[in-house]
C-alpha positions in Angstrom: -0.1 -0.1 -0.2 1.0 3.6 -0.6 0.4 5.2 3.0 3.6 7.8 3.7 2.7 8.7 7.4 0.1 9.7 9.8 -1.5 12.7 8.1 -4.2 14.2 10.6 -7.0 13.8 13.3 -10.4 15.1 13.7 -11.5 15.3 16.7 -15.3 16.4 18.1 -15.1 18.8 21.0 -17.9 20.4 23.0 -16.5 24.1 23.1 -14.4 25.0 20.1 -13.1 28.2 21.9 -12.2 26.3 25.1 -10.6 23.6 22.9 -8.6 26.2 20.9 -7.5 28.0 24.1 -5.9 24.6 25.2 -4.7 23.9 21.6 -3.8 27.0 20.3 -3.2 29.3 23.5 -0.9 27.1 25.8 0.3 24.2 23.3 1.0 26.9 20.6 -0.5 25.0 17.7 -0.8 27.4 14.8 -4.8 28.2 13.7 -4.8 28.3 10.2 -8.7 28.5 9.3 -11.7 28.7 11.1 -15.4 28.1 9.4 -18.5 27.5 11.3 -17.9 25.1 14.3 -14.8 24.0 13.0 -11.0 25.1 13.3 -7.9 23.8 11.7 -4.5 23.6 13.3 -0.8 22.6 12.3 2.7 22.5 13.9 5.3 24.7 12.6 7.0 22.2 10.5 4.1 21.0 8.8 2.8 22.4 5.4 -0.7 20.9 5.9 -3.0 20.8 8.8 -3.0 18.1 10.9 -5.7 18.7 13.6 -9.3 19.4 12.9 -11.5 20.3 16.0 -15.4 20.6 15.6 -17.8 21.5 18.0 -20.2 18.6 18.8 -22.6 17.3 21.3 -20.2 15.1 22.8 -16.3 14.1 22.4 -15.5 11.7 19.9 -13.0 11.1 17.1 -14.2 11.2 13.5 -11.1 10.5 11.6 -7.5 9.2 12.0 -6.0 10.4 8.8 -3.3 9.1 6.7 -1.3 10.5 3.8 -0.9 8.5 0.7 1.8 9.0 -2.1 -0.1 9.2 -5.3 -3.5 9.0 -6.9 -2.6 5.6 -7.7 -1.9 5.1 -4.3 -5.9 6.2 -3.7 -6.9 4.3 -6.2 -5.4 0.8 -4.6 -6.8 1.9 -1.2 -10.4 2.3 -2.9 -9.9 -1.0 -4.5 -9.0 -2.6 -1.1 -12.2 -1.1 0.4 -14.4 -2.7 -2.2 -12.5 -6.0 -2.1 -12.8 -6.1 2.1 -16.6 -5.1 1.4 -15.6 -2.2 4.1 -17.8 0.8 4.3 -16.3 4.0 2.7 -16.9 7.1 1.2 -15.3 10.2 -0.3 -15.6 14.0 0.8 -13.7 16.8 0.4 -12.1 19.3 3.3 -10.7 22.6 3.7 -7.4 22.0 1.5 -8.1 18.7 0.6 -10.5 18.1 -2.3 -10.7 14.2 -1.8 -10.7 12.5 0.9 -11.7 8.7 1.1 -13.0 7.6 4.5 -12.9 4.2 5.2 -14.1 1.8 8.4 -11.7 -0.6 8.6 -12.6 -4.2 9.7 -11.9 -3.6 13.4 -14.0 -0.4 13.7 -11.3 2.4 13.4 -12.6 5.5 11.2 -9.5 5.5 8.8 -9.3 8.3 6.3 -6.6 8.9 3.3 -5.8 11.5 1.1 -3.0 12.5 -1.2 -3.7 16.1 -2.7 -3.8 19.1 0.2 -3.2 22.7 -0.3 0.5 23.6 0.7 0.6 26.3 3.6 3.3 28.9 3.9 6.3 27.5 5.4 7.1 28.8 9.1 9.6 26.2 10.2 12.2 29.1 10.4 10.0 31.6 11.7 11.1 31.5 15.2 10.0 34.7 16.1 6.2 33.4 15.6 6.7 30.2 17.9 4.3 29.8 20.7 4.1 27.3 23.3 6.7 24.5 23.6 6.9 24.7 19.9 5.2 21.6 18.4 6.6 21.0 15.0 4.4 17.9 13.7 1.7 15.0 14.2 3.7 11.8 14.9 1.6 8.8 15.5 -1.7 7.4 17.0 -2.4 5.0 19.9 -5.5 2.9 19.9 -7.2 0.4 22.2 -7.4 -2.8 20.6 -9.6 -6.0 22.0 -7.6 -7.8 19.7 -3.9 -6.8 19.1 -2.8 -9.8 17.4 -5.1 -9.8 14.5 -5.0 -5.9 14.0 -1.2 -6.0 13.9 -1.0 -9.0 11.5 -3.8 -7.0 8.9 -1.9 -3.9 9.4 1.2 -5.5 8.1 -0.1 -7.8 5.5 -3.2 -5.4 3.9 -1.8 -2.0 4.6 2.0 -2.5 4.7 2.8 -1.6 7.8 6.1 -2.7 9.4 6.3 -3.9 13.1 9.3 -2.0 15.0 8.2 -2.9 18.5 5.9 -5.2 20.6 5.1 -6.5 24.0 4.2 -10.0 24.8 3.8 -12.2 28.0 5.3 -15.6 28.7 2.9 -17.4 26.9 3.7 -15.6 23.6 0.2 -13.5 23.4 0.7 -10.1 22.3 -0.2 -7.3 24.4 0.6 -4.2 22.2 2.5 -3.2 19.0 4.0 -0.3 17.5 3.7 -0.2 13.5 5.5 2.4 11.1 5.2 3.7 7.5 7.2 7.0 7.7 10.7 5.5 9.4 10.4 6.0 12.9 9.1 3.8 15.9 5.3 4.4 14.7 2.7 6.0 12.8 0.2 3.6 14.9 0.3 1.6 17.9 -2.3 -1.2 18.9 -2.7 -1.3 22.8 -4.6 -4.1 24.8 -7.8 -3.0 26.2 -11.8 -2.2 25.8 -12.0 -1.0 22.0 -11.9 0.2 19.2 -10.7 3.4 21.0 -8.3 6.3 20.6 -5.8 6.0 23.4 -3.7 9.1 22.6 -2.5 11.2 19.7 1.1 12.5 19.8 2.8 15.6 18.5 6.7 15.7 17.9 8.8 18.4 19.8 12.1 19.5 19.0 14.0 18.2 21.8 13.7 17.2 25.8 14.1 20.7 27.2 10.9 21.7 24.8 8.9 18.8 26.7 9.9 20.2 30.0 9.1 23.9 28.9 5.5 22.4 28.0 5.2 21.0 31.7 6.1 24.5 32.7 3.7 26.3 31.0 1.2 24.1 32.3 2.1 25.0 35.7 2.2 28.4 35.1 -1.0 28.4 33.7 -2.3 26.4 36.8 -3.6 23.9 34.5 -1.0 20.8 35.9 -4.6 19.1 36.7 -4.2 18.4 33.0 -1.0 16.7 33.2 -1.7 13.1 33.4 1.7 11.4 33.2 5.6 12.5 32.8 7.7 14.0 31.6 9.5 10.8 31.6 11.2 8.4 28.9 9.9 5.4 27.6 11.5 2.2 27.4 9.5 1.6 24.5 10.4 3.8 21.6 13.2 5.4 23.8 11.1 8.7 23.3 10.8 11.8 26.1 6.9 12.2 26.5 4.6 14.3 28.4 0.6 13.1 28.4 -2.1 15.6 28.8 -5.7 15.5 28.8 -7.5 18.1 26.7 -10.8 20.0 28.3 -12.8 17.3 26.9 -10.7 14.7 28.2 -8.7 13.7 24.7 -5.3 12.5 25.3 -2.6 14.3 23.8 1.3 13.2 24.0 4.0 15.4 23.4 6.8 13.4 22.4 10.6 13.2 20.9 13.8 11.8 20.6 13.0 8.1 19.1 15.2 6.6 16.7 14.9 5.8 12.7 13.8 2.5 11.6 14.0 3.0 8.0 16.2 -0.3 7.2 13.9 -2.7 5.5 15.5 -5.6 7.5 15.2 -3.6 10.9 14.5 -6.4 13.5 11.4 -5.6 16.1 12.3 -5.3 19.4 10.2 -7.6 21.9 9.5 -6.5 25.5 8.5 -8.5 28.0 5.0 -7.6 29.8 6.8 -8.2 33.0 9.6 -5.8 32.3 9.2 -2.5 34.4 11.1 -0.3 32.1 9.0 -0.9 29.1 6.5 1.8 30.0 8.8 4.2 32.0 12.4 3.7 31.6 13.2 5.7 34.7 10.7 3.6 36.8 8.0 5.6 37.9 4.7 4.3 38.1 2.0 5.2 35.5 -1.4 6.4 36.9 -4.3 3.6 36.4 -6.1 6.0 33.9 -3.4 5.6 31.1 -4.3 2.0 30.8 -8.2 2.6 31.0 -9.2 6.0 29.7 -9.7 6.6 26.0 -11.7 8.4 23.4 -14.8 7.2 21.6 -14.6 6.4 18.0 -17.5 7.6 15.3 -18.4 5.4 12.2 -19.0 6.8 8.8 -22.7 8.0 9.9 -21.4 9.8 12.8 -22.7 7.3 15.5 -20.3 5.8 18.2 -18.6 2.7 17.3 -19.4 -0.1 20.1 -16.8 -1.3 22.0 -15.6 -4.7 23.1 -13.9 -5.6 26.1 -10.1 -7.4 25.9 -9.8 -11.0 25.7 -6.3 -10.3 27.7 -7.2 -9.5 31.1 -5.0 -8.1 34.0 -2.6 -5.4 34.3 0.5 -6.1 35.9 0.8 -4.2 39.1 4.4 -3.1 38.9 3.4 -1.1 35.9 0.4 0.8 37.1 
């Protein structure tokens, strides 16, 4: 398949102004367009918008978007949707004349696009930077009750490559990290009630930007929105800070993972019982991080029903 990278996320929020105060005002994302009940934002490295916020009756995720490499790639994805009998349709959005939306076999609302209006380059307009200086959308992490099946399908049908994974001593897969763009992941599947979004992540330039983000939240008296971190993952080696937006959507600020571009790059196995996998430095992960997530919408904008995980229990030493 011709998927290049993660492309955009479309969120439903209850109060658009309140959400913009968080994403634009505190985190510093650039507001590029506002129309009706929707707003479009991007990071300082991006030439296309990567976050769409739409005011709606309840918080939810409408689309997990991926960039495709060509019109031929779009046609290949249309053929895949038809061949698999998946619900799909095309629509247009601001700056994107054709977006193919597909409900995948597991219930995730995917969206694919190739053509996009290019926005002015602002990477070196450092005087315009606000917040911690968010650069680009990096990945999605989703809850899945069937991690093994979803991981295999995304590899075989959509061409994702496995970079890291967690399994127990019985060989059962609990989580997987899959990529297209050549770093640790564009999408990850995490065991849990799903399908739901666990989090989406934006890339920051360095570890000091992660610390600056924490300082900004502290200075604004908003530390209640810091859920976890700052810290360093064992998985991915990345520095992280997890925040909750005003609607409870989880956003990760992320930096300093590694390249996985070699076609024979070997996946890294983590034992479920290894306490370093979640946090290399050893501090505990809050229970909310394992349990809370954002609901997804189907193509008719109805909540996607969730299913309980087939894998039970969370090792207490990683909570």
